[in-house]
VOMIKE-493263 format. One record per residue: chain; x, y, z of N, C-alpha, C in turn; residue number from 0. Coordinates in nm, 4 decimals. Example, Ala and Ser with C-alpha at 12.3 -4.5 7.8 and 13.67 -1.06 7.14 Angstrom:
! VOMIKE-493263
+--------+----------+----------+----------+----------+----------+----------+----------+----------+----------+-----+
! cadena !      n.x !      n.y !      n.z !     ca.x !     ca.y !     ca.z !      c.x !      c.y !      c.z ! num !
+--------+----------+----------+----------+----------+----------+----------+----------+----------+----------+-----+
!      A !   1.3190 !  -0.5690 !   0.7800 !   1.2300 !  -0.4500 !   0.7800 !   1.3200 !  -0.3300 !   0.7800 !   0 !
!      A !   1.2850 !  -0.2250 !   0.7080 !   1.3670 !  -0.1060 !   0.7140 !   1.2900 !   0.0030 !   0.7870 !   1 !
+--------+----------+----------+----------+----------+----------+----------+----------+----------+----------+-----+
END
This chain:
! VOMIKE-493263
+--------+----------+----------+----------+----------+----------+----------+----------+----------+----------+-----+
! cadena !      n.x !      n.y !      n.z !     ca.x !     ca.y !     ca.z !      c.x !      c.y !      c.z ! num !
+--------+----------+----------+----------+----------+----------+----------+----------+----------+----------+-----+
!      A !   0.4254 !   1.9889 !  -8.2864 !   0.5253 !   2.1062 !  -8.2230 !   0.6604 !   2.0781 !  -8.2991 !   0 !
!      A !   0.7337 !   2.2054 !  -8.3091 !   0.8303 !   2.2091 !  -8.3756 !   0.9670 !   2.2076 !  -8.2912 !   1 !
!      A !   1.0633 !   2.2126 !  -8.3658 !   1.2049 !   2.1712 !  -8.2506 !   1.2051 !   2.2641 !  -8.1727 !   2 !
!      A !   1.1960 !   2.3999 !  -8.2010 !   1.2228 !   2.5369 !  -8.1043 !   1.1332 !   2.5175 !  -7.9718 !   3 !
!      A !   1.0094 !   2.4790 !  -7.9865 !   0.9024 !   2.4672 !  -7.8818 !   0.9542 !   2.3671 !  -7.7864 !   4 !
!      A !   1.0112 !   2.2450 !  -7.8445 !   1.0457 !   2.1239 !  -7.7576 !   1.1988 !   2.1948 !  -7.6938 !   5 !
!      A !   1.2517 !   2.2333 !  -7.7385 !   1.3729 !   2.2892 !  -7.6918 !   1.3404 !   2.4135 !  -7.5415 !   6 !
!      A !   1.2526 !   2.4711 !  -7.6043 !   1.2433 !   2.5581 !  -7.4972 !   1.1645 !   2.4937 !  -7.3748 !   7 !
!      A !   1.0672 !   2.3930 !  -7.4211 !   0.9897 !   2.3468 !  -7.2789 !   1.0858 !   2.2815 !  -7.2145 !   8 !
!      A !   1.1693 !   2.1836 !  -7.2885 !   1.2769 !   2.1221 !  -7.2057 !   1.3523 !   2.2383 !  -7.1002 !   9 !
!      A !   1.3825 !   2.3354 !  -7.1667 !   1.4889 !   2.4072 !  -7.0774 !   1.4050 !   2.4346 !  -6.9803 !  10 !
!      A !   1.2623 !   2.4732 !  -6.9705 !   1.1841 !   2.5511 !  -6.8516 !   1.1645 !   2.3937 !  -6.7388 !  11 !
!      A !   1.1167 !   2.2819 !  -6.8236 !   1.1416 !   2.1898 !  -6.7337 !   1.2776 !   2.1507 !  -6.6742 !  12 !
!      A !   1.3510 !   2.1773 !  -6.7143 !   1.5229 !   2.1547 !  -6.6541 !   1.5078 !   2.2482 !  -6.5435 !  13 !
!      A !   1.5038 !   2.3886 !  -6.5748 !   1.5202 !   2.4821 !  -6.4380 !   1.4132 !   2.4684 !  -6.3748 !  14 !
!      A !   1.3146 !   2.4184 !  -6.3909 !   1.1781 !   2.4130 !  -6.2840 !   1.2194 !   2.2972 !  -6.1727 !  15 !
!      A !   1.2795 !   2.1695 !  -6.2564 !   1.3277 !   2.0583 !  -6.1678 !   1.4296 !   2.1016 !  -6.0914 !  16 !
!      A !   1.5657 !   2.1936 !  -6.1510 !   1.6741 !   2.2211 !  -6.0832 !   1.6129 !   2.3093 !  -5.9458 !  17 !
!      A !   1.5429 !   2.3736 !  -5.9429 !   1.4539 !   2.4952 !  -5.8317 !   1.4153 !   2.3754 !  -5.7525 !  18 !
!      A !   1.3371 !   2.3080 !  -5.7870 !   1.2860 !   2.1898 !  -5.7078 !   1.3693 !   2.1175 !  -5.6356 !  19 !
!      A !   1.4800 !   2.0955 !  -5.6559 !   1.5849 !   2.0157 !  -5.6158 !   1.6692 !   2.0983 !  -5.5400 !  20 !
!      A !   1.6845 !   2.2499 !  -5.5328 !   1.7361 !   2.3047 !  -5.4253 !   1.6569 !   2.3381 !  -5.3140 !  21 !
!      A !   1.5289 !   2.3713 !  -5.3455 !   1.4237 !   2.3897 !  -5.2332 !   1.4375 !   2.2648 !  -5.1535 !  22 !
!      A !   1.4204 !   2.1447 !  -5.1827 !   1.4285 !   2.0275 !  -5.1132 !   1.5552 !   2.0283 !  -5.0592 !  23 !
!      A !   1.6620 !   2.0515 !  -5.0959 !   1.7975 !   2.0454 !  -5.0285 !   1.7928 !   2.1113 !  -4.9412 !  24 !
!      A !   1.7602 !   2.2527 !  -4.9260 !   1.7378 !   2.3468 !  -4.8332 !   1.6525 !   2.3198 !  -4.7114 !  25 !
!      A !   1.5279 !   2.2698 !  -4.7525 !   1.4280 !   2.2474 !  -4.6393 !   1.4591 !   2.1123 !  -4.5623 !  26 !
!      A !   1.5456 !   2.0197 !  -4.6178 !   1.5693 !   1.8808 !  -4.5701 !   1.6416 !   1.8714 !  -4.4073 !  27 !
!      A !   1.6000 !   1.7598 !  -4.3815 !   1.6849 !   1.7744 !  -4.2576 !   1.8533 !   1.7351 !  -4.2780 !  28 !
!      A !   1.9315 !   1.7638 !  -4.2181 !   2.0562 !   1.7577 !  -4.2850 !   2.1160 !   1.6477 !  -4.1839 !  29 !
!      A !   2.1003 !   1.6734 !  -4.0564 !   2.1565 !   1.5542 !  -3.9569 !   2.0631 !   1.5500 !  -3.8210 !  30 !
!      A !   2.0542 !   1.4257 !  -3.7677 !   1.9742 !   1.3726 !  -3.6566 !   2.0565 !   1.3136 !  -3.5873 !  31 !
!      A !   1.9990 !   1.2797 !  -3.4303 !   2.0130 !   1.1971 !  -3.3703 !   1.8996 !   1.1337 !  -3.2802 !  32 !
!      A !   1.9239 !   1.0048 !  -3.2373 !   1.7748 !   0.9812 !  -3.1506 !   1.8667 !   0.9157 !  -2.9940 !  33 !
!      A !   1.8950 !   0.9775 !  -2.9004 !   1.9375 !   0.9247 !  -2.7890 !   2.0732 !   0.9008 !  -2.8009 !  34 !
!      A !   2.1655 !   0.9852 !  -2.8648 !   2.3038 !   0.9708 !  -2.8850 !   2.3700 !   1.0364 !  -2.7732 !  35 !
!      A !   2.4976 !   0.9291 !  -2.6741 !   2.5682 !   0.9401 !  -2.5748 !   2.5912 !   1.0941 !  -2.5661 !  36 !
!      A !   2.6997 !   1.0769 !  -2.6576 !   2.7686 !   1.2473 !  -2.6797 !   2.7663 !   1.2652 !  -2.8220 !  37 !
!      A !   2.7728 !   1.4081 !  -2.8599 !   2.7807 !   1.4565 !  -3.0018 !   2.8191 !   1.5888 !  -3.0088 !  38 !
!      A !   2.8958 !   1.6472 !  -3.0719 !   2.9475 !   1.7825 !  -3.0980 !   2.8563 !   1.8531 !  -3.1893 !  39 !
!      A !   2.7543 !   1.9278 !  -3.1379 !   2.6731 !   1.9966 !  -3.2707 !   2.7044 !   2.1674 !  -3.2102 !  40 !
!      A !   2.7606 !   2.2157 !  -3.3249 !   2.7612 !   2.3444 !  -3.2774 !   2.6856 !   2.4628 !  -3.1974 !  41 !
!      A !   2.5304 !   2.4115 !  -3.2217 !   2.4385 !   2.5157 !  -3.1969 !   2.3991 !   2.4747 !  -3.0587 !  42 !
!      A !   2.4872 !   2.3668 !  -3.0034 !   2.4010 !   2.3469 !  -2.8292 !   2.5601 !   2.3488 !  -2.7481 !  43 !
!      A !   2.5146 !   2.3196 !  -2.6215 !   2.6421 !   2.2915 !  -2.5594 !   2.7256 !   2.2224 !  -2.5412 !  44 !
!      A !   2.8832 !   2.1958 !  -2.5317 !   2.9263 !   2.0851 !  -2.5328 !   2.9128 !   1.9879 !  -2.4022 !  45 !
!      A !   2.8251 !   2.0047 !  -2.2907 !   2.8175 !   1.9040 !  -2.2117 !   2.7067 !   1.8538 !  -2.1724 !  46 !
!      A !   2.6665 !   1.8069 !  -2.3389 !   2.5241 !   1.7471 !  -2.3473 !   2.5553 !   1.6184 !  -2.3359 !  47 !
!      A !   2.4525 !   1.5120 !  -2.3115 !   2.4501 !   1.3782 !  -2.3155 !   2.3118 !   1.3377 !  -2.3743 !  48 !
!      A !   2.2804 !   1.2092 !  -2.3896 !   2.1316 !   1.1432 !  -2.4244 !   2.0464 !   1.2631 !  -2.5060 !  49 !
!      A !   2.1092 !   1.3005 !  -2.6471 !   2.0926 !   1.3839 !  -2.7035 !   1.9953 !   1.3255 !  -2.7955 !  50 !
!      A !   1.8510 !   1.4100 !  -2.8467 !   1.7771 !   1.3683 !  -2.9819 !   1.7378 !   1.4876 !  -3.0572 !  51 !
!      A !   1.8018 !   1.5187 !  -3.1675 !   1.8056 !   1.6202 !  -3.2420 !   1.7772 !   1.6274 !  -3.4081 !  52 !
!      A !   1.7325 !   1.7085 !  -3.4550 !   1.7343 !   1.7385 !  -3.5966 !   1.7843 !   1.8629 !  -3.6028 !  53 !
!      A !   1.8624 !   1.8715 !  -3.7225 !   1.9243 !   2.0255 !  -3.7735 !   1.9135 !   2.0296 !  -3.9149 !  54 !
!      A !   1.8650 !   2.1409 !  -3.9667 !   1.8595 !   2.1590 !  -4.0935 !   1.8502 !   2.3133 !  -4.1108 !  55 !
!      A !   1.8581 !   2.3865 !  -4.2014 !   1.8488 !   2.5038 !  -4.2426 !   1.7473 !   2.5788 !  -4.2061 !  56 !
!      A !   1.6117 !   2.5459 !  -4.1956 !   1.5096 !   2.5735 !  -4.1691 !   1.4821 !   2.5762 !  -3.9993 !  57 !
!      A !   1.5071 !   2.4214 !  -3.9295 !   1.4808 !   2.4392 !  -3.8147 !   1.5875 !   2.3443 !  -3.7371 !  58 !
!      A !   1.6128 !   2.3733 !  -3.6079 !   1.7140 !   2.2735 !  -3.5207 !   1.6316 !   2.2729 !  -3.3831 !  59 !
!      A !   1.6065 !   2.1384 !  -3.3482 !   1.5369 !   2.0985 !  -3.2166 !   1.6083 !   1.9956 !  -3.1701 !  60 !
!      A !   1.6325 !   2.0237 !  -3.0078 !   1.7088 !   1.9255 !  -2.9562 !   1.6410 !   1.9274 !  -2.7859 !  61 !
!      A !   1.6434 !   1.7933 !  -2.7788 !   1.6146 !   1.7926 !  -2.6094 !   1.7750 !   1.6615 !  -2.5573 !  62 !
!      A !   1.8235 !   1.6885 !  -2.4279 !   1.9158 !   1.6244 !  -2.3881 !   1.9421 !   1.6971 !  -2.2632 !  63 !
!      A !   2.0100 !   1.6072 !  -2.1944 !   2.0402 !   1.6179 !  -2.0383 !   2.1696 !   1.6773 !  -2.0233 !  64 !
!      A !   2.1614 !   1.7980 !  -1.9346 !   2.2740 !   1.8509 !  -1.9045 !   2.2555 !   1.9403 !  -1.7519 !  65 !
!      A !   2.3440 !   1.9613 !  -1.6842 !   2.3539 !   1.9986 !  -1.5515 !   2.3017 !   2.1466 !  -1.5928 !  66 !
!      A !   2.2358 !   2.2143 !  -1.4513 !   2.1515 !   2.3036 !  -1.4859 !   2.2038 !   2.4454 !  -1.5072 !  67 !
!      A !   2.3078 !   2.4555 !  -1.3966 !   2.4160 !   2.5712 !  -1.3970 !   2.4728 !   2.5752 !  -1.5217 !  68 !
!      A !   2.5158 !   2.4766 !  -1.5816 !   2.6215 !   2.4907 !  -1.7084 !   2.5140 !   2.5056 !  -1.8353 !  69 !
!      A !   2.3958 !   2.4799 !  -1.8423 !   2.2647 !   2.5225 !  -1.9559 !   2.2782 !   2.6701 !  -1.9193 !  70 !
!      A !   2.2557 !   2.7138 !  -1.7723 !   2.2353 !   2.8354 !  -1.7928 !   2.3418 !   2.9260 !  -1.8148 !  71 !
!      A !   2.4479 !   2.8840 !  -1.7844 !   2.5539 !   2.9533 !  -1.8427 !   2.5676 !   3.0091 !  -1.9925 !  72 !
!      A !   2.5599 !   2.8716 !  -2.0603 !   2.5447 !   2.8909 !  -2.1867 !   2.4208 !   2.9695 !  -2.2683 !  73 !
!      A !   2.3357 !   2.9667 !  -2.2303 !   2.2171 !   3.0340 !  -2.2222 !   2.2456 !   3.1636 !  -2.2408 !  74 !
!      A !   2.2995 !   3.1979 !  -2.1322 !   2.3556 !   3.3638 !  -2.0589 !   2.4499 !   3.3733 !  -2.1932 !  75 !
!      A !   2.5567 !   3.3325 !  -2.2119 !   2.6574 !   3.3415 !  -2.2756 !   2.6267 !   3.3891 !  -2.4196 !  76 !
!      A !   2.5115 !   3.3034 !  -2.4887 !   2.4464 !   3.3274 !  -2.6310 !   2.3675 !   3.3966 !  -2.6004 !  77 !
!      A !   2.3582 !   3.5054 !  -2.5254 !   2.2373 !   3.6377 !  -2.4919 !   2.1165 !   3.5666 !  -2.4761 !  78 !
!      A !   2.0822 !   3.4775 !  -2.4260 !   1.9263 !   3.4062 !  -2.4307 !   1.9525 !   3.3430 !  -2.2794 !  79 !
!      A !   1.9142 !   3.4501 !  -2.2062 !   1.9144 !   3.4133 !  -2.0478 !   1.7621 !   3.3125 !  -2.0261 !  80 !
!      A !   1.7684 !   3.2446 !  -1.9250 !   1.6594 !   3.1716 !  -1.8683 !   1.6021 !   3.2312 !  -1.7733 !  81 !
!      A !   1.4656 !   3.2129 !  -1.7387 !   1.4042 !   3.3027 !  -1.6496 !   1.3230 !   3.1717 !  -1.6050 !  82 !
!      A !   1.2533 !   3.1928 !  -1.4631 !   1.1923 !   3.0911 !  -1.4359 !   1.0485 !   3.1180 !  -1.4794 !  83 !
!      A !   0.9934 !   2.9979 !  -1.5021 !   0.8385 !   3.0195 !  -1.5500 !   0.7695 !   3.0728 !  -1.4237 !  84 !
!      A !   0.6564 !   3.1679 !  -1.5130 !   0.5561 !   3.2272 !  -1.4060 !   0.4398 !   3.1244 !  -1.3756 !  85 !
!      A !   0.4042 !   3.1376 !  -1.2922 !   0.2962 !   3.0486 !  -1.2308 !   0.1799 !   2.9936 !  -1.3150 !  86 !
!      A !   0.1318 !   3.1413 !  -1.3628 !   0.0307 !   3.1392 !  -1.4639 !   0.0473 !   3.0828 !  -1.5908 !  87 !
!      A !   0.1638 !   3.0775 !  -1.6311 !   0.2038 !   3.0467 !  -1.7804 !   0.2581 !   2.8996 !  -1.7782 !  88 !
!      A !   0.2545 !   2.8401 !  -1.9205 !   0.2703 !   2.7045 !  -1.9801 !   0.3418 !   2.7145 !  -2.0732 !  89 !
!      A !   0.4578 !   2.7467 !  -2.0710 !   0.5311 !   2.7627 !  -2.2197 !   0.5650 !   2.6398 !  -2.2570 !  90 !
!      A !   0.5727 !   2.6137 !  -2.3614 !   0.6387 !   2.4794 !  -2.4287 !   0.7398 !   2.5220 !  -2.5465 !  91 !
!      A !   0.8090 !   2.3909 !  -2.5746 !   0.8978 !   2.3940 !  -2.6673 !   0.8864 !   2.2615 !  -2.7662 !  92 !
!      A !   0.8705 !   2.2872 !  -2.8744 !   0.8620 !   2.1833 !  -2.9727 !   0.9532 !   2.0683 !  -2.9646 !  93 !
!      A !   0.9309 !   1.9580 !  -2.9837 !   1.0501 !   1.8377 !  -2.9844 !   1.0561 !   1.7921 !  -3.1140 !  94 !
!      A !   1.1441 !   1.7024 !  -3.1389 !   1.1983 !   1.6752 !  -3.3045 !   1.1391 !   1.5540 !  -3.3161 !  95 !
!      A !   1.0179 !   1.4728 !  -3.2359 !   0.9490 !   1.3655 !  -3.2690 !   0.8780 !   1.3896 !  -3.3905 !  96 !
!      A !   0.8153 !   1.4541 !  -3.4081 !   0.7286 !   1.4683 !  -3.5243 !   0.8226 !   1.4294 !  -3.6661 !  97 !
!      A !   0.9194 !   1.5396 !  -3.6680 !   1.0065 !   1.5071 !  -3.7847 !   1.0834 !   1.3679 !  -3.7950 !  98 !
!      A !   1.1259 !   1.3534 !  -3.6910 !   1.2140 !   1.2165 !  -3.6781 !   1.1281 !   1.0821 !  -3.6904 !  99 !
!      A !   0.9977 !   1.1122 !  -3.6736 !   0.8777 !   1.0337 !  -3.7290 !   0.8569 !   1.0026 !  -3.8655 ! 100 !
!      A !   0.8395 !   1.1261 !  -3.9325 !   0.8388 !   1.1240 !  -4.0929 !   0.9785 !   1.0702 !  -4.1529 ! 101 !
!      A !   1.0919 !   1.0634 !  -4.0889 !   1.1962 !   0.9968 !  -4.1685 !   1.2286 !   0.8437 !  -4.1125 ! 102 !
!      A !   1.1230 !   0.8027 !  -4.0493 !   1.1224 !   0.6745 !  -3.9960 !   1.2070 !   0.6298 !  -3.8791 ! 103 !
!      A !   1.2498 !   0.7478 !  -3.8220 !   1.3533 !   0.6906 !  -3.6759 !   1.2999 !   0.6268 !  -3.5564 ! 104 !
!      A !   1.1620 !   0.7351 !  -3.5341 !   1.0852 !   0.6737 !  -3.4045 !   0.9348 !   0.6433 !  -3.4594 ! 105 !
!      A !   0.8943 !   0.6071 !  -3.3576 !   0.7304 !   0.5875 !  -3.3978 !   0.6400 !   0.6792 !  -3.3083 ! 106 !
!      A !   0.5248 !   0.7215 !  -3.3667 !   0.4282 !   0.7973 !  -3.2970 !   0.3476 !   0.7230 !  -3.2147 ! 107 !
!      A !   0.3520 !   0.7897 !  -3.0735 !   0.2705 !   0.6651 !  -2.9685 !   0.1233 !   0.6411 !  -3.0132 ! 108 !
!      A !   0.0977 !   0.5040 !  -2.9683 !  -0.0327 !   0.4686 !  -2.9962 !  -0.1522 !   0.5314 !  -2.9029 ! 109 !
!      A !  -0.1097 !   0.5890 !  -2.7837 !  -0.1895 !   0.6206 !  -2.6905 !  -0.2128 !   0.8098 !  -2.7352 ! 110 !
!      A !  -0.3425 !   0.8235 !  -2.7504 !  -0.3825 !   0.9772 !  -2.7919 !  -0.3371 !   1.0841 !  -2.6843 ! 111 !
!      A !  -0.3484 !   1.0059 !  -2.5727 !  -0.3206 !   1.1091 !  -2.4445 !  -0.1789 !   1.1368 !  -2.4249 ! 112 !
!      A !  -0.0827 !   1.0831 !  -2.4916 !   0.0465 !   1.0778 !  -2.4656 !   0.0929 !   1.1772 !  -2.6120 ! 113 !
!      A !   0.0391 !   1.1942 !  -2.6922 !   0.0474 !   1.2604 !  -2.8135 !   0.0859 !   1.4301 !  -2.7837 ! 114 !
!      A !   0.0404 !   1.5298 !  -2.7265 !   0.0644 !   1.6498 !  -2.6952 !   0.2246 !   1.6478 !  -2.6292 ! 115 !
!      A !   0.2257 !   1.5459 !  -2.5486 !   0.3519 !   1.5186 !  -2.4913 !   0.4739 !   1.4945 !  -2.5534 ! 116 !
!      A !   0.4453 !   1.4259 !  -2.6500 !   0.5314 !   1.4039 !  -2.7468 !   0.5728 !   1.5181 !  -2.8539 ! 117 !
!      A !   0.4501 !   1.5917 !  -2.8733 !   0.5109 !   1.6911 !  -3.0043 !   0.5797 !   1.7955 !  -2.9266 ! 118 !
!      A !   0.5396 !   1.8254 !  -2.7825 !   0.6026 !   1.9402 !  -2.7422 !   0.6246 !   1.9148 !  -2.5936 ! 119 !
!      A !   0.7221 !   1.9742 !  -2.5532 !   0.7533 !   1.9768 !  -2.3870 !   0.6839 !   2.1066 !  -2.3156 ! 120 !
!      A !   0.6046 !   2.0603 !  -2.2414 !   0.5297 !   2.1967 !  -2.1332 !   0.6416 !   2.2040 !  -2.0341 ! 121 !
!      A !   0.6467 !   2.3143 !  -2.0247 !   0.7232 !   2.3592 !  -1.8671 !   0.6275 !   2.3910 !  -1.7359 ! 122 !
!      A !   0.7101 !   2.3408 !  -1.6108 !   0.5907 !   2.3715 !  -1.5214 !   0.6807 !   2.5234 !  -1.4516 ! 123 !
!      A !   0.5878 !   2.5505 !  -1.3546 !   0.6626 !   2.6848 !  -1.2788 !   0.7746 !   2.6697 !  -1.2064 ! 124 !
!      A !   0.8294 !   2.5761 !  -1.1721 !   0.9469 !   2.5331 !  -1.1268 !   1.0809 !   2.5399 !  -1.2408 ! 125 !
!      A !   1.0433 !   2.5065 !  -1.3308 !   1.1373 !   2.5281 !  -1.4653 !   1.1661 !   2.6513 !  -1.5266 ! 126 !
!      A !   1.2925 !   2.6477 !  -1.6138 !   1.3422 !   2.7532 !  -1.6651 !   1.2916 !   2.8064 !  -1.7990 ! 127 !
!      A !   1.2902 !   2.9246 !  -1.8735 !   1.2276 !   2.9440 !  -1.9964 !   1.3046 !   3.0381 !  -2.0723 ! 128 !
!      A !   1.3054 !   3.0721 !  -2.1936 !   1.3419 !   3.1650 !  -2.2974 !   1.2941 !   3.1759 !  -2.4051 ! 129 !
!      A !   1.2204 !   3.2621 !  -2.4571 !   1.1427 !   3.2988 !  -2.5786 !   1.1666 !   3.4284 !  -2.6553 ! 130 !
!      A !   1.2049 !   3.3790 !  -2.7437 !   1.2218 !   3.5159 !  -2.8571 !   1.1565 !   3.4829 !  -2.9891 ! 131 !
!      A !   1.0579 !   3.5493 !  -3.0073 !   0.9453 !   3.4926 !  -3.1505 !   0.9620 !   3.5930 !  -3.2150 ! 132 !
!      A !   0.9835 !   3.5769 !  -3.3879 !   0.9995 !   3.7356 !  -3.4654 !   0.8653 !   3.7199 !  -3.5319 ! 133 !
!      A !   0.8061 !   3.8249 !  -3.5783 !   0.7241 !   3.8654 !  -3.6601 !   0.6679 !   3.7460 !  -3.7820 ! 134 !
!      A !   0.8106 !   3.6554 !  -3.8212 !   0.7474 !   3.5978 !  -3.9272 !   0.7419 !   3.4632 !  -3.8738 ! 135 !
!      A !   0.7380 !   3.4689 !  -3.7380 !   0.7032 !   3.2972 !  -3.6738 !   0.8358 !   3.2193 !  -3.6567 ! 136 !
!      A !   0.9338 !   3.2720 !  -3.6973 !   1.0610 !   3.2151 !  -3.6495 !   1.1045 !   3.2695 !  -3.4961 ! 137 !
!      A !   1.2216 !   3.2206 !  -3.4623 !   1.3177 !   3.2531 !  -3.3482 !   1.3326 !   3.1360 !  -3.2537 ! 138 !
!      A !   1.3352 !   3.1434 !  -3.1100 !   1.4080 !   3.0522 !  -3.0048 !   1.3011 !   3.0223 !  -2.9187 ! 139 !
!      A !   1.2984 !   2.9016 !  -2.8754 !   1.2414 !   2.8730 !  -2.7292 !   1.2982 !   2.7808 !  -2.6745 ! 140 !
!      A !   1.3590 !   2.8013 !  -2.5519 !   1.4968 !   2.7299 !  -2.4868 !   1.4345 !   2.7088 !  -2.3463 ! 141 !
!      A !   1.4260 !   2.5976 !  -2.3057 !   1.3725 !   2.5415 !  -2.1575 !   1.4681 !   2.4522 !  -2.0948 ! 142 !
!      A !   1.4105 !   2.4567 !  -1.9934 !   1.4751 !   2.3590 !  -1.8854 !   1.4249 !   2.3059 !  -1.7758 ! 143 !
!      A !   1.3965 !   2.1634 !  -1.7948 !   1.3230 !   2.0871 !  -1.6734 !   1.3850 !   2.0468 !  -1.5761 ! 144 !
!      A !   1.3672 !   2.1322 !  -1.4751 !   1.4493 !   2.1130 !  -1.3535 !   1.4676 !   1.9600 !  -1.2982 ! 145 !
!      A !   1.3035 !   1.9337 !  -1.2769 !   1.3207 !   1.8029 !  -1.2202 !   1.3869 !   1.6585 !  -1.2904 ! 146 !
!      A !   1.3738 !   1.6641 !  -1.4156 !   1.4279 !   1.5820 !  -1.5137 !   1.6153 !   1.6157 !  -1.5837 ! 147 !
!      A !   1.6338 !   1.7249 !  -1.5292 !   1.7883 !   1.7816 !  -1.5793 !   1.7663 !   1.7805 !  -1.7037 ! 148 !
!      A !   1.6601 !   1.8262 !  -1.7980 !   1.6712 !   1.8028 !  -1.9470 !   1.6533 !   1.9439 !  -2.0109 ! 149 !
!      A !   1.7359 !   1.9568 !  -2.0919 !   1.7265 !   2.0808 !  -2.1529 !   1.6531 !   2.0782 !  -2.2989 ! 150 !
!      A !   1.6019 !   2.1886 !  -2.3483 !   1.5101 !   2.1741 !  -2.4485 !   1.5287 !   2.3068 !  -2.5555 ! 151 !
!      A !   1.5638 !   2.3029 !  -2.6758 !   1.6178 !   2.3893 !  -2.7585 !   1.5383 !   2.3711 !  -2.8961 ! 152 !
!      A !   1.4609 !   2.4811 !  -2.9441 !   1.4133 !   2.5235 !  -3.0525 !   1.4133 !   2.6615 !  -3.0944 ! 153 !
!      A !   1.4936 !   2.6213 !  -3.2882 !   1.4988 !   2.7734 !  -3.3285 !   1.4435 !   2.7107 !  -3.4870 ! 154 !
!      A !   1.3725 !   2.8204 !  -3.5159 !   1.3237 !   2.8305 !  -3.6723 !   1.3559 !   2.9443 !  -3.7353 ! 155 !
!      A !   1.3876 !   2.9297 !  -3.8535 !   1.4328 !   3.0580 !  -3.9320 !   1.3230 !   3.1325 !  -4.0000 ! 156 !
!      A !   1.2244 !   3.0635 !  -4.0016 !   1.0896 !   3.1473 !  -4.0795 !   1.0098 !   3.1794 !  -3.9681 ! 157 !
+--------+----------+----------+----------+----------+----------+----------+----------+----------+----------+-----+
END
């Protein structure tokens, strides 16, 4: 192989490696927390506590404690008003647990019966919910469990 081919191949490999690095940096989790007492996250209300979340360029997922009225007001001001869950539906919101497990921050439950509720929060008729899904699969799912006073937020850009 001549010197020109080696230089060309090296340049292609360098560009490919740079693209892979850029893609990894874009897709990775940028910040996270597990059971954080108080945290300022620009995409969540200020009144939250006991927060578990992940945040990146592609996904933002959180669950937290918050007063119902404060959460309803925040959702309304963001143009995402919560509505009561219909009797015949079981809406759900993804939880951050799988992503947190992948980076070693929490463990998957060993009981297979708990796995579904570990992955997502299913809301009941007395709870509140908002959903806006786009054609590309991205969008918002936001829920509030009235009995536990917990908010659930999921955003996906894709």
